[in-house]
N, C-alpha and C positions, 0 to 999 in steps of 0.2 A: 604188421608191425605196431608194437604201440606205441604213442607216441610219434608218430612219424607218418605224415601227408602225401604223397605221391605228386610231384611235381613232373616229369616226364617218366617213358617206359623206354629201358633198354631190352628192344630186340623182340620187343611186346611178353615180353618175361616179368614188366611189373616191378622190377628189382635197384634200377639206380635212377638215375639219383631221388633223394627223397631230401621231405623240406624237415627237418626235424623241430618241434615248439617246446619251447622254453613251459609255457603252459600245460603241456600234457604231463602224463604220469609217467614215471619213474621208478626202477628200480632203486631200492632205496637200501637195498645187499641187508637190511634184517629178515628176505625171505629166501633170497637162491645169494649160493655160496660161489664166491668168483676166486678160482685161486690160478696164478700168474708164473708162468716158470720162463726168465728170457735172458737170452745173455749177450754179451756184446760179438760180435762177430769180426773175426782176424781174418785176414787176409780174405777177404769178399772178393764174392765173384760175381760180379756185376753183367749184366745184358744189356745194352743199352743200342738202341731203343724201346722201350716197352709197349706194347699196344700203340705200336710210332708215333709218343710220346711223352714218355719218361724212363727213368733209368730203373733197372726192378734188382735188388738185392737177394740173393738167395740166402738162406738161413737153415744150421742143420736140426729137422725136425725129431731127433732125437733127444734133442735138450732143448727148446722152445716151445711154446705153446701155453693155454687153459685148459680147466678144468671148471667145468660148471654145472650144481645141482639143477639149472632154468633149462638142461636136454632133456630133462626128464618130464618139464611141463611140455616141452613140443614135441614128445616122443624122439628126440634127437640124441645123438652120442652125446655123451658128458666130456670127454676129452679131446680137443683138437689138436693137431700137431701144426707149427706154423712151417711155413714152403717157402715165401718168399714176402718182401717187404718191397713197397714202392708209394711213389709221390706225384701227388699232381699238385703244381702251382697254380692257387685259386682252386678252394675247392671243391671236390665232386658236388658233397651234398653239402646243404645252405641249415643254417638257424635259426628260425623266426623269421625265412626270404633272405637273410645275410649270407652271402660268403664269404668264405675266411681266406686267408692269404694263401695257406699252406693245406695240403689233407695227406696226412699218409697213413698209409693201407697194409694190412697185414695180413695176408692168403693163408687161412690156415683148412685142413684136412682131417678127416679122423682117419684111425685105422680100417673103419669099415662103414660104407653109408648105412643110415638107418632109414627108415621110413620117407627117403625121398632126399632125407639129408646130407650133403655131399662134400659139403663146406661151408666156412664159415669166417667172415673177417673182422679184421679190430682195425677200427679206423679213429685218429684223431686227428683234430684238426688244431690248426696254430692263426694265430692272427696277432698282428702289431697293437692293434688299439681296443680288439672289442675281444676282453677278456677282464678275470673277477680277479683284481687284485689283492684283494682281502680271501681269498682262498687257495692261495699259490704260494708254496714256502719258499724260501730260498734255494733249501734242496731241490726241490723240483724245478727250478728255474738252472741252476747248473749245470744238473742234468741234459734242462736242452736246451744251453751255449754248447757244450760238450759233444750233444749228440750234432750241431749243425754242425762245428767245427771239425768234428772226425770222418764226417761225409767230405767236406769242400778240401780236406786236406789234401796235399800232393792235387791237386785239380790242374788239369794245364788249362791256359784261362784264354787259349788260341781256338783250342778245339770241344772245349769245356770237355774236354772226357775226365768223368771221378777216376780217382786211383786211389784210394786211402788204403790203410794199412788196419786200422784196424775201426769199426764203426759203432760209437757208445751207444748201441741201440736197445742192451740188455739193461745199463742203466738208464738211460731213458724211461724204457717201459715199467720197467719195477717202479721204481719213482713217483711215473703218475695215478693219481689217486683215482679207483674205480667204481667209489662209494656210490655213488651217483650217477648212474648212466641211463641210457636210452635201451629197452631190449626190444 
């Protein structure tokens, strides 16, 4: 992966976690197109705990996902449909060896695997202190706040069970600027 340095191997597959370097080359969106389609999740199905550590929220793969021309460079499928998203409190990955407060992963699958590419993950990191205030709009901040508010709305504080009626997932992912990204 360009711009990523391996920090630990996941079951010897070398996929996770990684350290992303801000000094690394990134895709500036001039070469590769990345089109995303995500919607808010109504009456979400929550699997808890997911991987024995977090909650997973299922999404409708017919209305959530992305298409990227970067897949052709990798000889991978161009379109991936979202299946679920989950989060890590304390990011799984790091940026310049710094762990962020929170990381959300959306797991995607193609219609059919190509050349060994069976899945793609979209990771979004959040941190209370480490963020570029000059490049975050008020619209993006509103979408981030609404997303977190929607997840925890209706949460049972004794059991910490989540019970949202709608998760503002689509609003969040549509608001996020993907013009600078590691690929």
